[in-house]
LUMZAZA-730295 format. One line per field, with one value per residue: residue in three letters; residue number from 1; x, y, z of N, C-alpha, C, O in turn. Coordinates in steps of 0.05 Angstrom, whole numbers, plus 5000, padded with zeros to 4 digits. Each point is the difference from the previous one (the first is absolute). Layout:
type: (ALA:...)
seq: (NUM:...)
nu: (X:...)
nv: (Y:...)
nw: (Z:...)
cau: (X:...)
cav: (Y:...)
caw: (Z:...)
cu: (X:...)
cv: (Y:...)
cw: (Z:...)
ou: (X:...)
ov: (Y:...)
ow: (Z:...)
# end
This chain:
type: (MET:LEU:ARG:PHE:SER:ALA:TRP:GLN:GLY:PHE:ASP:GLU:VAL:GLN:THR:VAL:ALA:PHE:PHE:SER:LEU:MET:LYS:LYS:LEU:HIS:GLY:ALA:CYS:ILE:SER:THR:SER:TYR:ASP:ASN:MET:ASP:GLU:CYS:PHE:GLN:TYR:PHE:LYS:GLU:LEU:ILE:LEU:CYS:HIS:SER:VAL:GLN:ARG:PRO:PRO:TRP:SER:ILE:GLU:LEU:TYR:SER:ALA:VAL:GLN:VAL:ARG:ALA:MET:THR:LYS:TYR:VAL:VAL:ASP:THR:PHE:PHE:HIS:HIS:PHE:HIS:LEU:TYR:LYS:TYR:ALA:PHE:THR:SER:LYS:LEU:ILE:LEU:ASP:ILE:LYS:PHE:HIS:TYR:ASP:ASP:LYS:PRO:GLN:GLN:THR:ARG:GLU:LEU:ARG:GLU:LEU:ALA:VAL:TYR:SER:ASP:ASN:GLU:VAL:GLU:ASN:SER:GLU:GLN:GLU:VAL:THR:THR:GLU)
seq: (1:2:3:4:5:6:7:8:9:10:11:12:13:14:15:16:17:18:19:20:21:22:23:24:25:26:27:28:29:30:31:32:33:34:35:36:37:38:39:40:41:42:43:44:45:46:47:48:49:50:51:52:53:54:55:56:57:58:59:60:61:62:63:64:65:66:67:68:69:70:71:72:73:74:75:76:77:78:79:80:81:82:83:84:85:86:87:88:89:90:91:92:93:94:95:96:97:98:99:100:101:102:103:104:105:106:107:108:109:110:111:112:113:114:115:116:117:118:119:120:121:122:123:124:125:126:127:128:129:130:131:132:133)
nu: (2062:4976:5007:5035:4996:4978:5024:5023:4968:5015:5026:4969:4999:4978:4955:4982:4997:4964:4960:4991:4986:4957:4974:4999:4973:4956:4984:4995:4961:4966:5013:4998:5032:5017:5031:4959:5005:5041:5014:4987:5025:5038:4997:4998:5039:5022:4990:5013:5043:5004:4993:5044:5017:4997:4999:4970:4988:5028:4987:4978:4989:5016:5043:4967:5013:4966:4989:5025:4993:4966:5008:5022:4977:4976:5020:5009:4968:5001:5003:5008:4959:4979:5028:5011:4970:5003:5029:4987:4975:5023:5022:5016:4980:5025:5000:5016:5011:5012:5019:5015:5021:5015:5014:5004:4956:5032:4989:4968:5036:4980:5027:5003:4967:5001:5026:4982:4973:5018:5015:4968:4988:5027:4995:4966:5008:5025:4975:4977:5024:5007:4966:5002:5032)
nv: (3290:4995:4964:5001:5022:4978:4972:5024:4997:4983:5032:5033:5023:4982:5006:5039:5008:4981:5020:5035:4989:4989:5036:5021:4982:5006:5039:5001:4984:5028:5018:4964:5002:5036:4968:5018:4956:4986:5002:4964:4963:4999:4989:4956:4977:5003:4973:4958:4997:4999:4956:4995:5030:5003:5005:5021:5002:4986:5011:4966:5019:4970:4991:4972:5002:5011:5043:5023:4995:5022:5043:5008:4997:5036:5035:4995:5008:5044:5038:5003:4999:5039:4998:4958:4987:5012:4976:4960:4998:5005:4962:5042:4991:4968:5033:4958:5042:4957:5040:4963:5026:4974:5019:4970:5000:4982:5040:4972:4991:5031:5036:5029:5030:5035:5034:5028:5031:5038:5030:5027:5034:5036:5027:5029:5037:5032:5025:5032:5037:5029:5027:5035:5028)
nw: (5371:4963:4973:4972:4961:4967:4975:4969:4969:4962:5018:5001:5039:5035:5000:5012:5044:5020:4996:5027:5041:5004:5005:5040:5030:4998:5016:5044:5014:4993:5038:5025:4968:5019:5004:4998:4996:4991:4958:4975:5004:4976:4956:4992:5001:4962:4965:5002:4986:4956:4994:5007:4970:5044:4955:5027:4959:5032:5041:4981:5039:4970:5001:5009:5043:5027:5005:5028:5044:5017:5011:5038:5038:5012:5019:5043:5030:5004:5022:5044:5017:4997:5035:5012:5031:5043:5024:5014:5037:5038:5007:5001:4961:5020:4970:5007:4986:5000:5006:4979:5029:4967:5038:5033:5008:4973:4984:5016:4975:4975:4992:5034:5003:4972:5013:5030:4984:4983:5029:5018:4974:5002:5036:4998:4977:5020:5027:4979:4990:5035:5010:4972:5014)
cau: (5010:4977:4991:5020:4997:4975:5004:5017:4986:5012:4982:5004:5027:5018:4996:5012:5029:5009:5000:5022:5024:5002:5005:5028:5016:4997:5016:5028:5007:5000:5016:5023:4995:5017:4987:5005:4981:5010:4999:4972:4991:5012:4984:4975:5005:5003:4974:4983:5010:4992:4972:4995:5014:4992:5023:4995:4984:5009:4983:4976:4991:4974:4996:5011:5020:4985:4991:5024:5007:4980:5005:5024:4994:4982:5016:5019:4985:4986:5016:5027:4997:4996:5018:5011:4978:4996:5023:4997:4976:4999:5026:5007:5021:5025:5013:5027:5013:5028:5018:5027:5018:5028:5015:5025:4994:4989:4973:5001:4987:4984:5019:5013:4980:4997:5025:4999:4980:5012:5020:4986:4989:5023:5008:4980:5002:5024:4994:4982:5016:5017:4984:4990:5022)
cav: (5020:5012:4982:5002:5026:4999:4981:5013:5024:5024:5021:5007:5010:4977:4984:5014:5000:4973:4997:5016:4987:4977:5009:5008:4976:4986:5016:4996:4972:4995:5020:4988:4971:4984:4988:5019:4994:5010:5029:5008:4997:5023:5024:4997:5006:5029:5012:4993:5015:5028:5002:4988:5015:5029:5018:5020:4997:4977:4977:5003:4975:4991:4972:4991:4978:4975:5003:4998:4971:4986:5008:4987:4972:4998:5006:4978:4976:5003:5013:4989:4972:4999:5021:4993:5002:5028:5008:4989:5011:5029:5012:5001:4980:5011:4984:5009:4991:5006:4997:5005:5012:5000:5021:4989:4980:5014:4992:4983:5011:4981:4984:4981:4980:4983:4984:4979:4981:4986:4983:4977:4983:4985:4979:4979:4986:4983:4978:4981:4986:4981:4978:4983:4985)
caw: (5019:5013:5021:5022:5013:5015:5021:5020:5011:4991:4991:4972:4996:5002:4976:4977:5004:4994:4971:4989:5007:4983:4973:4999:5002:4974:4980:5005:4994:4971:4987:4988:4994:5018:5023:5021:5022:5025:4999:5002:5028:5015:4993:5014:5028:5002:4997:5023:5022:4997:5007:5026:5021:5000:4998:4979:4975:4985:5002:5015:5011:4991:5008:5025:4997:4993:4972:4984:5000:4983:4972:4991:4995:4977:4976:4996:4992:4975:4979:4997:4993:4971:4989:4974:4981:4994:4985:4973:4986:4998:4993:4972:4993:4992:4979:4998:4975:5003:4977:5008:4980:5010:4987:4989:4979:4976:4991:4976:4976:4985:4984:5018:5006:4976:4998:5021:4991:4977:5011:5013:4979:4989:5019:5000:4974:5001:5018:4986:4980:5014:5010:4978:4988)
cu: (4976:4989:5018:4996:4974:5003:5017:4986:5012:4979:5007:5029:5020:4998:5013:5030:5011:5000:5023:5027:5005:5006:5029:5018:5000:5016:5030:5010:5002:5017:5025:4995:5017:4984:5006:4981:5010:4999:4971:4990:5011:4983:4973:5003:5003:4973:4982:5009:4992:4971:4993:5014:4993:5025:4995:5025:5008:4982:4976:4991:4971:4993:5013:5020:4986:4991:5024:5008:4981:5004:5025:4996:4982:5016:5020:4985:4986:5018:5027:4999:4997:5018:5009:4978:4995:5023:4997:4978:5003:5026:5005:5022:5025:5013:5028:5012:5029:5015:5028:5016:5027:5016:5025:4996:4989:4973:5004:4986:4985:5019:5013:4980:4996:5024:5000:4980:5011:5021:4988:4990:5022:5009:4980:5002:5024:4996:4983:5016:5018:4984:4989:5022:5006)
cv: (5013:4982:5001:5026:5000:4981:5012:5024:5026:5021:5008:5009:4977:4982:5012:5000:4972:4995:5015:4987:4976:5007:5009:4976:4985:5015:4997:4972:4995:5021:4989:4971:4982:4989:5017:4996:5012:5031:5009:4996:5022:5025:4999:5007:5030:5014:4996:5015:5029:5003:4989:5015:5030:5017:5021:5016:4975:4976:5006:4973:4994:4973:4994:4978:4974:5000:4997:4971:4985:5008:4987:4971:4996:5004:4978:4976:5003:5012:4986:4970:4997:5020:4994:5000:5029:5011:4992:5015:5030:5013:4999:4980:5014:4981:5011:4988:5008:4995:5008:5012:5002:5020:4988:4980:5014:4988:4983:5014:4978:4981:4978:4977:4981:4982:4977:4978:4983:4980:4975:4980:4984:4978:4977:4983:4982:4977:4979:4984:4978:4976:4982:4984:4976)
cw: (5014:5022:5024:5015:5017:5024:5023:5013:4992:4993:4971:4995:5001:4975:4975:5002:4994:4970:4987:5006:4982:4971:4997:5001:4974:4978:5004:4992:4970:4985:4987:4995:5017:5023:5025:5024:5026:5002:5002:5029:5018:4995:5014:5029:5004:4998:5024:5024:4999:5008:5028:5023:4996:5001:4978:4993:4984:5001:5018:5010:4992:5011:5027:4995:4993:4971:4981:4998:4982:4971:4989:4994:4975:4974:4994:4989:4973:4978:4996:4994:4970:4986:4972:4978:4992:4983:4971:4985:4995:4992:4970:4995:4990:4980:4996:4974:5002:4974:5009:4977:5013:4984:4986:4978:4976:4992:4975:4977:4985:4984:5018:5006:4976:4996:5020:4992:4977:5010:5014:4980:4987:5018:5000:4974:5001:5019:4987:4980:5014:5009:4978:4987:5015)
ou: (5002:4993:4991:5000:5001:4990:4996:5010:4998:4979:5018:5012:5019:5021:5014:5014:5022:5019:5013:5018:5022:5014:5012:5020:5021:5014:5014:5022:5017:5000:5011:4983:4999:4979:5022:4990:4984:4992:4994:4984:4987:4995:4990:4983:4991:4994:4987:4984:4994:4991:4977:4997:4998:5011:5012:5016:4990:4999:5001:5001:4981:4977:5021:5002:5011:5002:4998:5007:5008:4997:4999:5009:5005:4997:5003:5009:4994:5006:5007:5019:5009:4994:4999:5006:4996:4996:5005:5003:4990:5000:4994:5018:4998:5005:5004:5000:5006:4997:5004:4996:5004:5000:5008:5019:4980:4995:5016:4977:5004:4995:5004:5008:4998:4997:5008:5005:4996:5002:5010:5001:4996:5006:5008:4997:4998:5011:5004:4995:5003:5010:4995:4993:5018)
ov: (5008:5010:4999:5000:5011:5006:4993:5011:5019:4993:4987:4993:5000:4990:4987:4996:4998:4988:4990:5000:4995:4987:4993:4998:4991:4987:4998:4997:4985:5000:5013:4987:4975:5011:4999:5020:5011:5011:5021:5016:5009:5015:5020:5014:5011:5018:5018:5008:5012:5023:4998:4992:5010:5004:4998:5005:4997:4985:5019:4980:5012:4993:5011:4990:4984:4980:4988:4991:4983:4982:4991:4989:4982:4986:4993:4986:4980:4986:4993:4988:4980:5009:5018:5006:5006:5016:5015:5006:5010:5024:4979:4996:5021:4977:5024:4975:5024:4980:5020:4992:5013:4999:5010:4992:5015:4977:5006:5010:4976:4976:4978:4977:4976:4977:4978:4976:4976:4978:4978:4976:4976:4978:4977:4976:4977:4979:4976:4976:4978:4977:4976:4979:4985)
ow: (5023:5022:5023:5025:5023:5022:5023:5020:5015:4989:4988:4979:4983:4991:4985:4980:4988:4990:4982:4982:4991:4986:4979:4986:4990:4984:4980:4990:4991:4976:4982:5013:4998:5008:5010:5011:5015:5020:5013:5009:5018:5019:5010:5012:5020:5015:5009:5017:5020:5006:5008:5023:4978:5022:4979:5018:4978:4980:5016:4985:5011:5004:5006:4977:4984:4986:4979:4978:4984:4983:4977:4980:4985:4980:4977:4982:4987:4981:4977:4990:4989:4978:4983:4977:4976:4982:4981:4977:4979:4993:4988:5016:4987:5006:4995:4997:5001:4987:5013:4977:5020:4975:4979:4987:5003:5005:4982:5003:5006:4998:4991:5002:5004:4992:4994:5004:4999:4990:4997:5004:4993:4990:5001:5001:4990:4995:5005:4996:4989:4999:5004:4988:4993)
# end
């Protein structure tokens, strides 16, 4: 980003604002584990608009239209090109453990489970007797 800022001829204020803009964009992108590329690009457009139009106190014109176009191309070609890599590297992992509980189904007790295992063993033994005869 420093090389891009120098190549575009940004002064110190423009360079710092560009870094701040990219930091906010990165923070918004990794704030959730969902695929939010479209929302992040919309957020980028809102941020860049706030710095390219003179409407005090809501926005201040730091960049010209040519600079905004160059910044947008740079961010799309670099940040959004590697968006999924950044998502994987910086987003917290989400682990989901699902347990189902049915209200209308009674809970199995230990005795019922032992009885079911005993019944299964009896069926297997009787099948073996039939096949050996």
